[in-house]
N, C-alpha and C positions, 0 to 999 in steps of 0.2 A: 558642608552641611546640606541636607536635603530640605527644600522648602515644602510647604503644604501644597503648593501648586504642582510641584514635581511629583509628590506622592499621589495626589489625585489624578494626575495625568497617567502615571504608571498603572494605577488601579483601573482607570477607564480603558486603557489599552489592553489590559489583561481581560477585562470583561468582554470587550469587543472580540478579542481572540477566542475566548471561550464560546461565545455565541456563534462565531464563524465556524469553529470546529464542530459545534453541535449541529449546525446546518449541514456541514459536509457529511457528518455521520448519518443524518437523516436522509440525505440524498443517496448515500450508499445503500442504505436499507431500502429506500424506494426502488432503486435499480435492481436490487436483489429480489424484492417481491415481484417486480415486473418480469424478471428473468424466470423466476419459479412459476409464475402464473402462465407465462408463455410456454415453458417446458411442459407443464402439466396439461395445458390445452392440446399441445402437439402430441403428447403421449396418449391422451384419451382418444384423440382422432386416429392415431396409428393403431391403437388397440382395437378400435371399432373396425378399421379396415382389415386388420389381420384376422380378426374373428370372422368377418365376412368371407375373406379369402380361404380360411381354414374350413369353413362350412361348405365351400364349393369344391373342395378337393375330391377327386374321384378315386384315386388309388395311392398306395404308399410312395410310389416314385414321385408323384406330384407333391405329396406332403413333404418329402425330403427336399425337393427343389424349392418349395415355399420356405421351409425353415432356413436353408442356406442363403436364400435371397434376403432374409431379414437381418442377418448378422452385420453386413457392411453398413447399412444405414444406421443401425443401432450404434456401432462403433463411431461413426462419423458424428452422430448427434451427441454422443457422450463426450467426445473430444471438443465439439463446438461449445457445449454447455460448460465444460471445464475452462475453456479459453475465456468465455464471457464472464464466468465467475472470477477467474483470475484478474481479468481486466478491471472489473468493478473493485475488487479488493486492492489491486495495485493502484488504481486511480485515487481511491479514498486514502490509502496509505501515503501516497505522494503528497496529497494536500496536507495531511497531518505533519509529514516530514518537513515540508516547506514552512509551515507555521512554527514548528519547533526550532528549525534552523534560524528563522527570522528572530524569534524570541532570544535564542542563544546569542546571536550576533549582537542584538540590541543590549543584552545583559553584559556581554564582553565590552562593548563600547562604553557603557555606563561605569563599569568597574575601572576601565582604563582612564576615563575622565576623572573618576574619584581619586585614583592613585596619583594622577598628574596634579590635581588640585591640592591633594594632601602633601605631596612632596614639594610643591612650590611654596607651601606655607610651613614646611618643617623647620624646626629650630636648628640653629647652627650646631654642628657636631653630630648630627644624626645621619650622616652620609651612609654609614654602614647599614642602618635600618632601612633607609630609603632604597638602597641598592638591593637589599634582601627582598623587600616588598615588590619591587619592580621585577626581580628575577622570579619570584613566586607567581606573580600574575602572568608573566610570559610563559612559564612552564605550564600553568593551568590552561592558557590559551592554546598552546601547542598540543597538549593532551586532548583537549576538546576537538581540535581540528583532526587529530589522528583518529579519534573515535568516529567522527563523522565520515572520514574517508573509508574507514574499515566497514562501517555500516553500509555505505554506498557500494563498496566492492562486493560485500556479501549479498546485498540486494540484487545487484547486477548478475552475479553468478547464479543466484536462485532463479532469477527471471530467465536466464538463458537455458538453465537446466529444465525449467518447466516448459518452455517453448519447444525444446528438443523432445521432451517426453510426450507432449501432446501431438507433435508432428509425427512421431513414431507410433502413436497409439492406434491409428487407423490403418497403418501399413499391413499388419498381418491379416486383417480382415479383407483388405483389398487384394491381397495375393491369392486368397481362396476363390475369388470369382472366376 
């Protein structure tokens, strides 16, 4: 049986986790705002420089050269922005995943402890029910571990695909130089 202290401790841990995750989410939003402000500032500066350069062009050939010189930095900046955005999202997601895994691990431990204490006090002749209960808990634990492994594998695959895509994004523009 759960005591009042155990229930209160569980609620306190849940509230602490909630506030921790809320702070993590706010930190992610702050980083995103900083990234967007920095990108906006750089874009505004680039636009001013490009406008000045365009106004000083003397002929069509110079204009074409100016245009082609703008594509590579644009592709590189877009790839860098995407990498930063991904890093922010990935870091925030990793913090959430760690918290969820910790909570799931703690819940599994509590269920295991509850099953152990329940089976230790089980009346004589309930061996079949005790075995079934332990088997169900073991199956649920295995299923949870399988889901966690699958999510980790999918996340790793998505991360490697994203890194490959951003690495290749600037290559076509670099070849034009």
